[in-house]
C-alpha positions as CSV (number, residue, x, y, z in Angstrom):
1,M,31.8,-5.8,17.9
2,D,29.5,-8.3,19.4
3,F,25.8,-7.7,18.6
4,F,24.6,-9.0,22.0
5,E,27.2,-7.0,23.8
6,Q,26.3,-3.8,22.0
7,Q,22.5,-4.4,22.7
8,D,23.3,-4.9,26.3
9,L,25.5,-1.7,26.3
10,A,22.6,0.3,24.9
11,R,20.4,-1.0,27.7
12,R,23.0,0.0,30.3
13,H,23.2,3.4,28.8
14,T,19.4,3.6,29.1
15,R,19.6,2.6,32.8
16,R,22.3,5.3,33.2
17,L,20.0,7.8,31.5
18,V,17.1,6.9,33.9
19,I,19.4,7.3,36.9
20,L,20.7,10.6,35.8
21,F,17.1,11.7,34.9
22,G,16.0,10.6,38.4
23,M,18.8,12.6,40.0
24,A,17.8,15.6,37.9
25,I,14.2,15.4,39.0
26,V,15.3,15.2,42.7
27,G,17.5,18.3,42.1
28,I,14.6,20.1,40.5
29,M,12.2,19.2,43.3
30,L,14.7,20.7,45.8
31,S,15.2,23.8,43.7
32,V,11.4,24.3,43.4
33,Y,11.2,23.9,47.2
34,V,13.9,26.6,47.6
35,V,11.9,28.9,45.2
36,V,8.8,28.5,47.4
37,A,10.9,29.2,50.5
38,I,12.3,32.4,49.0
39,S,8.8,33.4,47.9
40,V,7.6,33.0,51.5
41,V,10.4,35.1,52.8
42,G,9.8,37.7,50.1
43,V,6.1,38.0,51.1
44,N,7.1,38.6,54.7
45,T,9.5,41.4,53.8
46,Q,6.6,43.1,52.0
47,T,4.3,42.8,55.1
48,D,4.8,45.2,58.1
49,D,2.1,43.6,60.2
50,Q,3.6,40.8,62.2
51,Q,0.3,39.0,62.4
52,E,-0.1,38.8,58.6
53,Q,3.4,37.4,58.1
54,I,3.7,33.7,57.2
55,D,5.6,31.3,59.4
56,P,8.3,30.1,57.0
57,V,9.2,27.1,59.1
58,G,5.6,26.0,59.5
59,V,4.9,26.3,55.8
60,L,8.1,24.6,54.6
61,T,7.7,21.7,57.0
62,D,4.0,21.2,56.2
63,W,3.6,17.8,54.6
64,R,1.0,19.2,52.2
65,V,3.4,21.8,50.9
66,I,6.1,19.1,50.6
67,A,3.7,16.8,48.8
68,L,2.4,19.5,46.5
69,V,5.9,20.7,45.5
70,G,7.4,17.2,45.1
71,G,4.3,15.5,43.6
72,G,3.6,18.5,41.4
73,T,7.1,18.6,40.0
74,L,7.2,14.8,39.5
75,L,3.8,14.8,37.8
76,L,4.8,17.7,35.5
77,I,8.2,16.4,34.4
78,G,7.1,12.7,34.3
79,G,3.8,13.6,32.5
80,A,5.6,15.8,29.9
81,S,8.3,13.1,29.2
82,T,5.6,10.4,28.9
83,Y,3.6,12.6,26.6
84,R,6.6,13.3,24.3
85,I,7.7,9.7,24.1
86,S,4.1,8.7,23.5
87,S,3.8,11.2,20.7
88,L,6.7,9.5,19.0
89,S,5.2,6.0,19.4
90,G,4.5,5.9,15.6
91,G,8.2,5.2,15.2
92,G,10.7,6.6,12.7
93,E,8.1,8.0,10.3
94,V,6.9,10.5,13.0
95,V,10.4,11.8,13.4
96,A,11.0,12.0,9.6
97,S,7.7,13.8,9.0
98,T,8.3,16.2,11.9
99,L,11.6,17.2,10.2
100,G,9.8,17.8,6.9
101,G,10.8,14.5,5.3
102,K,8.9,13.1,2.3
103,P,9.0,9.3,1.4
104,L,11.2,8.4,-1.5
105,S,9.6,6.1,-4.1
106,H,11.3,3.5,-6.2
107,T,9.5,4.9,-9.2
108,T,11.7,8.1,-9.0
109,D,13.4,9.2,-12.2
110,D,16.2,10.9,-10.3
111,P,19.4,8.7,-10.5
112,D,20.8,10.1,-7.3
113,E,17.6,9.3,-5.4
114,Q,17.6,5.8,-6.9
115,R,21.2,5.3,-5.8
116,V,20.2,6.1,-2.2
117,L,17.4,3.6,-2.4
118,N,19.6,0.9,-3.8
119,V,22.3,1.4,-1.2
120,V,19.7,1.3,1.7
121,E,18.2,-1.9,0.2
122,E,21.5,-3.6,-0.1
123,M,22.6,-2.7,3.4
124,A,19.2,-3.9,4.8
125,I,19.3,-7.3,3.2
126,A,23.0,-7.7,4.0
127,S,22.2,-7.0,7.7
128,G,19.2,-9.4,7.7
129,I,16.5,-6.8,8.5
130,P,13.5,-5.6,6.4
131,V,14.2,-2.7,4.0
132,P,13.3,0.5,5.9
133,P,11.4,3.4,4.1
134,V,13.7,6.2,3.1
135,F,12.6,9.9,3.7
136,L,14.1,12.8,1.8
137,L,14.6,16.2,3.7
138,D,14.8,19.2,1.5
139,E,17.9,20.6,3.2
140,D,21.2,21.6,1.6
141,G,23.3,20.4,4.5
142,I,24.9,16.9,4.2
143,N,23.2,14.8,6.9
144,A,21.2,11.6,7.6
145,F,19.6,9.8,10.4
146,A,18.0,6.5,11.5
147,A,14.9,6.8,13.7
148,G,12.5,4.3,15.3
149,Y,12.2,1.9,18.2
150,S,13.5,-1.2,16.4
151,S,14.1,-2.6,12.9
152,Q,10.3,-3.1,12.7
153,D,9.5,0.6,12.5
154,A,12.9,2.1,11.5
155,V,13.3,4.7,8.8
156,I,16.3,6.3,7.1
157,G,16.3,10.0,6.6
158,V,18.6,11.7,4.1
159,T,19.0,15.4,3.2
160,R,19.0,16.6,-0.4
161,G,22.6,17.7,0.3
162,C,23.6,14.2,1.2
163,V,21.9,12.8,-1.9
164,N,23.5,15.3,-4.3
165,N,27.0,15.7,-2.9
166,L,28.4,12.2,-2.1
167,T,29.8,9.4,-4.1
168,R,28.3,6.0,-3.9
169,D,31.1,4.8,-1.6
170,E,30.6,7.8,0.7
171,L,26.9,7.3,0.7
172,Q,27.4,3.6,1.6
173,G,29.7,4.7,4.5
174,V,26.9,7.0,5.8
175,M,24.3,4.3,5.5
176,A,26.5,1.8,7.2
177,H,26.9,4.3,10.1
178,E,23.1,4.6,10.3
179,F,22.5,0.9,10.1
180,S,24.9,0.4,13.0
181,H,22.6,2.6,15.1
182,I,19.7,0.3,14.1
183,L,21.6,-2.9,14.9
184,N,23.2,-1.6,18.2
185,G,19.9,-0.5,19.8
186,D,20.6,3.2,19.7
187,M,17.3,4.3,18.2
188,R,15.1,3.5,21.3
189,L,17.7,5.2,23.5
190,N,17.6,8.3,21.3
191,I,13.8,8.6,21.6
192,R,14.0,8.3,25.4
193,L,16.5,11.1,25.4
194,I,14.1,13.3,23.6
195,G,11.3,12.6,26.1
196,F,13.5,13.1,29.2
197,V,15.0,16.4,28.0
198,F,11.5,17.6,27.0
199,G,10.2,16.9,30.5
200,I,12.9,19.1,32.0
201,V,12.4,21.9,29.5
202,V,8.7,22.1,30.5
203,I,9.6,23.4,33.9
204,G,11.1,26.5,32.3
205,F,8.2,26.9,30.0
206,L,5.7,26.7,32.9
207,G,7.8,29.4,34.7
208,W,7.6,31.7,31.7
209,Q,3.9,31.3,31.4
210,L,3.4,32.0,35.2
211,L,5.6,35.1,34.8
212,R,3.8,36.3,31.7
213,V,0.3,35.9,33.1
214,S,1.2,37.5,36.5
215,L,2.8,40.5,34.9
216,Y,-0.1,41.0,32.4
217,S,-2.6,40.7,35.3
218,G,-1.0,43.4,37.5
219,G,1.5,41.1,39.2
220,R,3.8,44.1,40.0
221,N,1.8,44.8,43.2
222,K,2.9,43.2,46.4
223,N,0.2,40.5,46.3
224,G,1.3,39.3,42.9
225,M,5.0,39.3,43.7
226,P,5.1,35.7,45.0
227,I,3.7,34.5,41.6
228,V,6.3,36.6,39.8
229,A,9.1,35.2,42.0
230,I,7.9,31.6,41.5
231,G,7.6,32.1,37.7
232,A,11.1,33.6,37.5
233,G,12.5,30.9,39.8
234,L,11.0,28.2,37.6
235,M,12.4,29.8,34.5
236,A,15.9,29.7,36.2
237,I,15.4,26.1,37.2
238,G,14.2,25.2,33.7
239,A,17.4,26.8,32.3
240,I,19.6,24.9,34.7
241,G,17.7,21.7,34.0
242,T,17.9,22.2,30.2
243,F,21.7,22.8,30.6
244,F,22.1,19.4,32.4
245,G,19.6,17.7,30.1
246,K,21.6,18.7,27.0
247,W,24.8,17.7,28.7
248,I,23.4,14.2,29.4
249,K,22.2,14.0,25.8
250,A,25.6,15.0,24.4
251,S,27.7,12.8,26.8
252,I,25.7,9.7,25.8
253,S,25.4,10.3,22.1
254,R,29.1,11.2,21.4
255,Q,30.4,7.8,22.3
256,R,27.7,6.0,20.3
257,E,28.8,8.2,17.3
258,F,32.4,6.9,17.6
259,L,31.1,3.4,17.8
260,A,28.9,3.9,14.7
261,D,31.8,5.3,12.7
262,A,34.0,2.3,13.6
263,S,31.1,-0.1,12.7
264,A,30.8,1.7,9.3
265,V,34.4,1.0,8.6
266,Q,33.9,-2.6,9.7
267,F,30.8,-3.1,7.6
268,T,32.3,-1.7,4.4
269,R,36.1,-2.3,4.9
270,N,36.5,1.1,3.3
271,P,37.5,4.0,5.6
272,D,37.6,6.3,2.6
273,G,33.8,6.0,2.3
274,I,32.7,7.4,5.7
275,G,36.0,9.5,5.9
276,G,35.2,11.1,2.5
277,A,31.6,11.9,3.6
278,L,32.9,13.6,6.8
279,K,35.4,15.6,4.7
280,R,32.7,16.7,2.3
281,I,30.6,17.9,5.3
282,G,33.6,20.0,6.5
283,G,34.0,21.4,3.0
284,N,30.3,22.1,2.4
285,S,29.1,25.7,3.1
286,E,26.1,24.4,5.0
287,H,28.1,21.6,6.7
288,G,25.4,19.3,8.2
289,K,23.1,22.0,9.4
290,L,19.3,21.5,9.2
291,K,17.0,24.6,9.1
292,N,13.8,22.9,10.1
293,H,12.4,24.4,13.4
294,A,12.3,20.9,15.0
295,A,15.9,20.1,14.2
296,P,17.4,20.9,17.7
297,E,15.1,18.4,19.4
298,F,16.5,15.5,17.3
299,S,20.1,16.8,17.2
300,H,21.6,13.6,18.7
301,M,20.1,11.4,16.0
302,Y,21.9,12.9,13.0
303,F,25.0,11.6,11.2
304,A,26.7,15.0,11.8
305,D,26.0,18.1,13.9
306,G,22.7,19.4,12.6
307,V,22.4,22.5,14.7
308,S,24.5,25.3,16.2
309,G,24.4,26.0,19.9
310,F,25.3,29.0,22.1
311,F,27.7,26.9,24.1
312,G,29.4,25.4,21.0
313,S,31.2,22.1,21.6
314,M,30.0,21.8,25.3
315,F,26.6,20.6,24.1
316,A,27.7,19.2,20.8
317,T,26.0,15.8,20.3
318,H,28.8,14.7,18.0
319,P,32.6,14.7,18.3
320,P,34.4,17.3,16.1
321,L,34.7,16.3,12.5
322,E,38.5,16.3,12.7
323,Q,38.5,13.8,15.5
324,R,36.1,11.5,13.7
325,I,38.1,11.6,10.5
326,K,41.4,11.0,12.3
327,R,39.9,7.9,13.9
328,V,39.0,6.3,10.5
329,E,41.9,7.9,8.5
330,P,44.9,8.4,10.9
331,N,47.0,9.9,8.1
332,W,44.5,12.5,7.0
333,D,46.2,15.6,5.6
334,G,43.6,18.0,7.0
335,K,42.1,19.0,3.7
336,W,38.3,19.2,3.2
337,L,36.5,18.0,0.1
338,G,34.1,19.8,-2.1
339,S,30.9,18.2,-3.5
340,A,31.2,15.2,-5.8
341,S,30.4,16.4,-9.3
342,K,27.3,15.2,-11.2
343,T,29.6,13.7,-13.8
344,T,31.3,11.6,-11.2
345,R,28.0,10.4,-9.8
346,A,26.7,9.6,-13.3
347,D,29.9,7.6,-14.1
348,E,29.5,5.6,-10.9
349,Q,25.9,4.8,-11.8
350,K,27.0,3.6,-15.3
351,Q,29.9,1.5,-13.9
352,D,27.5,0.0,-11.3
353,R,25.0,-1.0,-14.0
354,Q,27.8,-2.4,-16.2
355,R,29.5,-4.5,-13.5
356,A,29.6,-8.0,-15.0
357,E,27.6,-10.8,-13.2
358,E,30.5,-13.2,-13.8
359,K,32.9,-10.9,-12.0
360,R,30.6,-10.7,-9.0
361,R,30.2,-14.5,-8.9
362,A,33.9,-15.0,-9.2
363,G,34.5,-12.7,-6.3
364,M,32.0,-14.5,-4.2
365,K,33.9,-17.8,-4.7
366,D,37.0,-16.2,-3.1
367,I,35.2,-15.3,0.1
368,V,36.8,-16.6,3.3
369,A,34.3,-16.2,6.1
370,V,36.1,-15.7,9.3
371,M,32.9,-15.2,11.3
372,T,30.2,-17.8,11.8
373,G,26.6,-17.0,11.1
374,I,25.8,-16.3,14.8
375,E,28.9,-14.1,15.2
376,A,27.9,-12.2,12.1
377,M,24.8,-10.8,13.7
378,G,25.2,-7.0,13.7
379,Q,28.5,-7.5,11.8
380,T,27.6,-6.8,8.2
381,T,30.7,-7.2,5.9
382,P,31.5,-6.1,2.4
383,Q,30.8,-9.7,1.4
384,H,27.3,-9.6,2.8
385,V,26.7,-6.3,0.9
386,E,28.0,-7.8,-2.3
387,M,25.9,-10.9,-1.8
388,A,22.8,-8.7,-1.2
389,H,23.6,-6.8,-4.4
390,Q,23.8,-10.0,-6.3
391,L,20.6,-11.4,-4.8
392,I,18.7,-8.3,-5.6
393,S,20.0,-8.0,-9.1
394,E,19.0,-11.6,-9.9
395,I,15.4,-11.3,-8.7
396,P,13.3,-10.9,-11.9
397,D,12.5,-7.2,-12.6
398,E,8.8,-7.9,-12.6
399,L,8.9,-9.2,-9.0
400,R,11.4,-6.7,-7.7
401,H,9.4,-3.7,-9.0
402,A,6.1,-5.2,-7.6
403,A,7.8,-5.8,-4.2
404,H,8.6,-2.1,-3.9
405,D,4.9,-1.0,-4.2
406,A,2.4,-1.5,-1.4
407,Y,-0.1,-2.9,-3.9
408,G,2.3,-5.2,-5.7
409,A,4.0,-6.4,-2.5
410,R,0.8,-8.0,-1.4
411,A,0.5,-9.9,-4.7
412,V,4.1,-11.1,-4.3
413,L,3.5,-12.6,-0.9
414,Y,0.1,-14.1,-2.0
415,S,2.1,-15.7,-4.9
416,L,4.6,-17.2,-2.5
417,V,1.9,-19.3,-0.8
418,L,0.0,-20.4,-3.9
419,N,-0.3,-24.2,-4.1
420,N,1.2,-26.1,-7.0
421,Q,-1.9,-28.3,-7.3
422,P,-4.2,-26.7,-9.9
423,E,-7.4,-27.3,-7.9
424,I,-6.1,-25.8,-4.7
425,R,-4.6,-22.9,-6.5
426,Q,-7.9,-22.2,-8.2
427,R,-9.6,-22.1,-4.8
428,Q,-7.0,-19.7,-3.5
429,L,-7.4,-17.4,-6.5
430,Q,-11.2,-17.4,-6.0
431,V,-10.6,-16.3,-2.3
432,L,-8.6,-13.3,-3.6
433,Q,-11.2,-12.4,-6.2
434,Q,-13.8,-12.3,-3.4
435,H,-11.9,-10.7,-0.6
436,A,-8.8,-8.9,-1.9
437,E,-8.7,-5.4,-3.5
438,A,-9.7,-5.2,-7.1
439,G,-7.1,-6.6,-9.5
440,L,-4.9,-8.2,-6.8
441,G,-6.2,-11.7,-7.6
442,E,-5.3,-11.3,-11.3
443,M,-1.9,-9.7,-10.5
444,T,-1.1,-12.7,-8.2
445,R,-2.1,-15.2,-10.9
446,K,0.1,-13.5,-13.5
447,M,3.2,-13.5,-11.3
448,A,2.7,-16.9,-9.7
449,D,4.9,-18.8,-12.2
450,S,7.7,-16.3,-11.8
451,V,7.6,-16.7,-8.1
452,H,7.5,-20.5,-8.1
453,H,10.4,-20.7,-10.5
454,L,12.5,-18.5,-8.2
455,D,15.3,-20.2,-6.4
456,R,14.8,-20.6,-2.6
457,Q,17.8,-18.3,-1.8
458,Y,15.8,-15.3,-3.2
459,R,12.7,-15.9,-1.1
460,L,13.7,-14.2,2.1
461,P,15.4,-11.2,0.4
462,L,12.2,-10.8,-1.6
463,I,10.1,-10.9,1.6
464,D,12.4,-8.3,3.2
465,I,11.8,-5.9,0.3
466,T,8.0,-6.3,0.5
467,L,7.9,-5.6,4.2
468,G,9.2,-2.0,3.6
469,A,6.4,-1.4,1.1
470,L,3.7,-3.0,3.3
471,K,4.4,-0.5,6.1
472,H,2.5,2.0,4.0
473,L,-0.8,0.0,4.2
474,S,-3.6,1.5,6.2
475,P,-4.7,-0.4,9.3
476,T,-7.8,-1.7,7.4
477,Q,-5.7,-2.7,4.4
478,S,-3.1,-4.4,6.6
479,K,-5.8,-6.4,8.5
480,N,-7.5,-7.4,5.2
481,F,-4.1,-8.5,3.7
482,R,-3.2,-10.6,6.8
483,T,-6.7,-12.3,6.7
484,N,-6.4,-13.1,3.0
485,L,-2.8,-14.5,3.6
486,D,-4.2,-16.8,6.3
487,L,-7.0,-18.0,4.1
488,L,-4.6,-18.9,1.3
489,V,-2.4,-20.8,3.7
490,K,-5.3,-22.8,5.1
491,A,-6.7,-23.6,1.6
492,D,-5.0,-27.0,1.6
493,E,-5.9,-27.6,5.3
494,K,-2.3,-27.7,6.4
495,T,0.6,-25.2,7.0
496,D,4.0,-26.1,5.7
497,L,7.2,-24.9,7.2
498,F,7.8,-22.0,4.7
499,E,4.2,-20.8,5.2
500,W,4.6,-20.8,8.9
501,I,7.9,-18.9,8.6
502,L,6.3,-16.3,6.2
503,L,3.4,-15.7,8.5
504,R,5.8,-15.4,11.5
505,I,7.9,-12.8,9.7
506,V,4.9,-10.8,8.4
507,D,3.3,-10.8,11.9
508,H,6.5,-9.7,13.5
509,H,7.1,-6.8,11.3
510,L,3.7,-5.5,10.3
511,H,2.4,-5.1,13.9
512,E,3.4,-2.2,16.1
513,P,6.7,-3.1,17.8
514,K,6.1,-4.3,21.3
515,K,8.5,-3.4,24.1
516,V,9.8,-6.7,25.5
517,H,10.9,-6.7,29.1
518,A,13.5,-9.3,30.2
519,K,11.9,-11.8,32.6
520,Y,14.5,-14.6,32.4
521,Y,18.2,-14.6,32.7
522,G,18.7,-18.3,32.0
523,Y,16.9,-21.4,30.7
524,Q,16.4,-23.4,33.9
525,H,12.7,-22.5,34.0
526,L,12.1,-22.6,30.2
527,Q,12.8,-26.3,29.5
528,T,9.3,-26.8,28.0
529,Q,9.8,-24.0,25.5
530,C,13.3,-25.1,24.7
531,R,12.1,-28.6,24.1
532,Q,9.4,-27.4,21.7
533,L,11.8,-25.3,19.6
534,L,14.7,-27.7,19.5
535,S,12.5,-30.7,18.7
536,A,11.0,-28.8,15.7
537,L,14.5,-27.9,14.5
538,A,15.7,-31.5,14.9
539,W,12.9,-32.9,12.7
540,I,13.2,-30.2,10.1
541,G,16.6,-31.4,9.0
542,Q,16.2,-35.1,9.7
543,Q,13.9,-38.0,8.7
544,D,15.8,-40.7,10.7
545,P,14.6,-40.7,14.4
546,T,18.1,-41.6,15.6
547,K,19.7,-38.7,13.9
548,A,16.9,-36.4,15.0
549,E,17.5,-37.5,18.6
550,K,21.2,-36.9,18.2
551,A,20.7,-33.3,16.8
552,F,18.2,-32.6,19.6
553,V,20.6,-33.6,22.3
554,A,23.4,-31.5,20.7
555,G,21.1,-28.5,21.1
556,L,20.3,-29.3,24.7
557,N,24.0,-29.6,25.5
558,A,24.7,-26.2,24.0
559,L,22.0,-24.7,26.3
560,Q,23.5,-26.6,29.3
561,I,20.1,-27.8,30.5
562,K,19.2,-31.4,31.4
563,V,18.3,-33.9,28.7
564,V,14.5,-34.2,28.1
565,P,12.8,-36.5,25.6
566,L,12.5,-35.4,21.9
567,I,8.9,-34.6,20.9
568,P,7.8,-37.2,18.3
569,R,7.4,-35.8,14.8
570,N,3.7,-36.3,14.6
571,E,3.2,-34.3,17.9
572,I,5.1,-31.2,16.7
573,D,2.6,-28.3,16.6
574,M,4.1,-25.2,15.0
575,S,1.6,-22.9,16.7
576,E,3.0,-24.2,20.0
577,V,6.5,-23.6,18.7
578,G,5.4,-20.0,18.0
579,R,4.2,-19.5,21.5
580,A,7.4,-21.0,22.9
581,M,9.4,-18.5,20.8
582,D,7.3,-15.6,22.2
583,T,8.2,-16.7,25.7
584,L,11.9,-17.3,24.9
585,N,12.0,-13.7,23.5
586,T,11.6,-12.5,27.1
587,V,15.1,-13.9,28.0
588,A,17.7,-11.1,28.5
589,T,19.5,-10.2,25.3
590,P,23.0,-11.4,26.3
591,K,21.5,-14.9,27.0
592,K,19.8,-15.1,23.6
593,K,23.1,-15.8,22.0
594,R,23.3,-19.1,23.8
595,L,19.8,-20.0,22.6
596,L,20.7,-19.2,19.0
597,E,23.9,-21.2,19.3
598,A,21.8,-24.2,20.6
599,C,19.5,-23.8,17.6
600,A,22.6,-23.7,15.3
601,A,24.1,-26.8,17.0
602,T,20.9,-28.7,16.4
603,I,20.9,-27.8,12.7
604,V,24.6,-28.5,12.0
605,D,24.9,-31.7,13.9
606,D,24.8,-33.6,10.6
607,Q,27.3,-31.1,9.1
608,T,24.8,-29.7,6.6
609,V,22.4,-26.7,6.5
610,T,19.3,-27.3,4.4
611,P,17.3,-24.5,2.9
612,N,14.5,-25.2,5.4
613,E,16.9,-25.0,8.3
614,A,18.5,-21.7,7.0
615,E,15.0,-20.1,6.6
616,M,14.0,-21.4,10.0
617,I,16.9,-20.0,11.9
618,R,16.4,-16.6,10.2
619,A,12.8,-16.6,11.4
620,I,13.9,-17.6,14.9
621,S,16.6,-14.8,15.0
622,E,14.1,-12.2,13.8
623,S,11.6,-13.3,16.4
624,L,14.2,-12.8,19.1
625,G,15.2,-9.4,17.8
626,C,18.6,-10.6,16.6
627,P,18.8,-10.0,12.8
628,M,21.0,-12.5,11.1
629,P,22.6,-11.7,7.7
630,P,22.2,-14.3,4.9
631,L,24.8,-17.1,5.1
632,L,27.6,-16.6,2.7
633,P,28.8,-19.5,0.5
634,G,31.1,-21.7,2.6
635,Q,30.2,-19.8,5.8
636,Q,29.6,-21.9,8.9
637,L,26.6,-21.4,11.1
638,V,28.5,-22.0,14.3
């Protein structure tokens, strides 16, 4: 399943949704016009005096009436949809909070809750995205969801039933399903679905209000009958619109659920994981149902059906459980599963803790990577999950625990940019003493040695962990943190490559996600930006000008643009490179694959990938909205 193809498919689904929504609005406008026409005829039937009767043709052909009906309907539906989508602009946390979710903390003493956090963390690092916050819903049904606009503001929601009733393998299957929604671009589509359906529902709500007000104010007399008729008509239109709105929502989301199930099997290579979770939902008395009053609005986001509808399977946003299980386990015997016992879950925890480091490392040596680094985007594998588990477990406890906390996460990132020279480091610590929150400077000083002795392969996973915690900072705290980080970087009056990458990643994920509109569908008009980026990459891995030139040309050839001169090393300006990447991010998603392949071709021209180059291409891929999993031992970049 190609990441770029799935992202493009999600966009095509969005276009299809917009077209269907536009058709629904036109249909509703015509229906409202019919209601007005019927109301005019109704008024005439109640009036015996011919002079007082309204000319229906004259009214219905009056441009002011047409404009009022059409413009009013469009304004009402469009305004309501825009309002609802805007109300969810806070991302996944708004959805989780609306459903009654509470954030899970890594300080929890509950082993089942800790297991969920561990699985989410491993899956995130294996996928190459920041660790999303996890919200717990106090619901007995077995269910979960991923919500947000992108990986920058995504959250994972899980029910208490999901936490307490699944084995680790089953929980991993559920999380793999939800991460596929994040990687395949489904979350933004889901939020748009909410807004569009809400806009249609408002018509019926307005009709009910008109009917209610007119009846209470004596609307039964003949003068009030037109208002009663319009109100009843709008209610009928709203009901019809809701019918088709839910049908649209169901038809789009069902196929994405099948895709997410298939992706979960691909990610884990274990059909028993997601298959077992689906069987336990079927065998659970609550199934996947959510009792929160807001549950129906978000029904298409869940792992399993979360609500029951009057029309049953017609409006079901998920395929039947039996169909989903048969697709992942063709030989299923039709039997449901009960809840996993507490003893089974405890044994899993014990086995997980006792798993020998030597066994994991031996397993990693046997990996045969069939996909390249670029192909692996959105294609998390069991090897990536295992590597993520290893990387996390080998980060010192002091740093890992600090990275999970919004306070400690800042100290971790401050430590990563502390200079090795004592004089410069002392100046940096003085900056923190003056400008950072109380105690952060001392905490940074204490963990500095642990951070600087950390092998480079652990730096990006450590940053990914901190980003999840930093999302809990207030706007003031976030601004202060970013200012202090910038002051620390500038303390030695230069910005090295890792510092630039760190600032780039932090800025990308701590700011509100920006909607990027595709402006370019090729690179013919972006030669300046491509030259900036590929020149920087060529010099990162080479000291020899001849080899740098050769690597640069390899990248240009992969992009299929004309050869331009390599920018000299002393003229490389990383701030210009950053601006070039911002412009390149406006290239249509399917075309970004070629740009990443050009970057990779530049890097591997000398047949090696240095740590600097590996970190740089991760930063580039994140900036382009294309998360890249960590490279496996022996895995090729292209």
